[in-house]
C-alpha positions in Angstrom: 128.2 76.6 -129.3 127.2 76.3 -132.9 127.3 79.2 -135.3 123.7 80.4 -135.9 121.8 82.1 -138.7 121.3 85.0 -136.3 125.1 85.4 -135.9 125.5 85.4 -139.7 122.7 88.0 -140.1 124.4 90.2 -137.5 127.7 89.8 -139.4 126.1 90.8 -142.6 124.6 93.9 -141.0 128.1 95.0 -140.0 129.6 94.1 -143.4 126.8 96.0 -145.2 128.1 99.2 -143.7 131.5 98.8 -145.3 132.6 100.1 -148.7 131.6 97.9 -151.7 135.3 98.0 -152.6 136.1 96.3 -149.3 133.2 94.0 -148.6 131.5 91.5 -150.9 128.3 91.9 -148.7 128.3 95.7 -149.3 128.9 95.1 -153.0 125.9 92.8 -153.2 123.7 95.3 -151.4 125.0 98.2 -153.6 124.0 96.1 -156.6 120.4 96.0 -155.5 117.9 93.3 -155.2 118.1 92.1 -158.8 121.9 91.7 -158.6 121.8 89.9 -155.2 118.8 87.8 -156.3 120.7 86.7 -159.4 123.7 85.6 -157.2 121.3 83.7 -154.9 119.9 81.9 -157.9 123.3 81.0 -159.2 124.2 79.6 -155.8 121.0 77.6 -155.6 121.6 76.1 -159.0 125.1 75.1 -157.9 123.7 73.5 -154.8 121.3 71.5 -157.0 124.1 70.3 -159.2 126.2 69.2 -156.2 123.1 67.4 -154.9 122.5 65.5 -158.2 126.2 64.7 -158.6 126.4 63.4 -155.0 129.2 65.9 -154.3 128.7 66.2 -150.5 131.7 68.6 -150.0 130.4 70.8 -152.8 126.8 70.6 -151.4 128.0 71.8 -148.0 129.9 74.7 -149.5 127.0 75.7 -151.9 124.5 75.4 -149.1 126.5 77.9 -147.1 126.5 80.2 -150.1 122.8 79.8 -150.5 122.1 80.7 -146.9 124.5 83.7 -147.0 123.0 85.1 -150.3 119.4 84.5 -149.0 120.1 86.5 -145.9 121.5 89.3 -148.1 118.4 89.3 -150.2 116.2 89.3 -147.2 118.1 92.3 -145.8 117.8 94.1 -149.1 114.0 93.7 -149.1 113.6 94.5 -145.4 112.4 91.0 -144.4 113.8 90.3 -141.0 115.3 86.9 -140.4 113.1 86.5 -137.4 110.0 86.8 -139.6 111.3 83.8 -141.7 112.1 81.8 -138.6 108.6 82.6 -137.2 107.1 81.3 -140.4 109.1 78.1 -140.2 108.0 77.7 -136.6 104.4 78.2 -137.6 104.7 75.6 -140.4 106.2 73.0 -138.1 103.0 73.1 -136.0 101.4 70.9 -138.7 102.5 68.3 -141.2 104.2 69.6 -144.3 101.5 68.1 -146.5 98.7 69.7 -144.5 100.5 73.1 -144.6 101.0 72.9 -148.4 97.4 71.9 -148.9 96.2 74.9 -146.9 98.2 77.4 -149.0 96.1 79.6 -151.3 96.0 78.3 -154.9 97.2 80.6 -157.6 
C-alpha cells in the first residue's frame, strides 16, 4: 500500500504534540504561520530550482518537503486536508482551463 497524504497528516498531528526541542514539526508550529509559511516558500523555490536544472532526485526530495510544509501550514491555519482534497476533486469535474476561467477576477 502506498503512503498517503492522509497518513502524513496524521503523523504531523502526532508530532505537533511533542516539544519543539524534540520535533521539527512542533518547532514549525510553535513558530507560527509566518515562520512555517516562510519555510514552505523556501522549499517551493528549491523545488522550482530542481525543476529548472533537471535535477530529478532533487525535485523528488524538494517535492516531499513542499508537501510536508504545506500540510504544516494548513494545520496551523485550521484548514483540514480533506477540504483541500475536496476542492481538488471538485476541480477535476471540469477541465482545468474551464475551472480557471470560472474563478472570480481580482
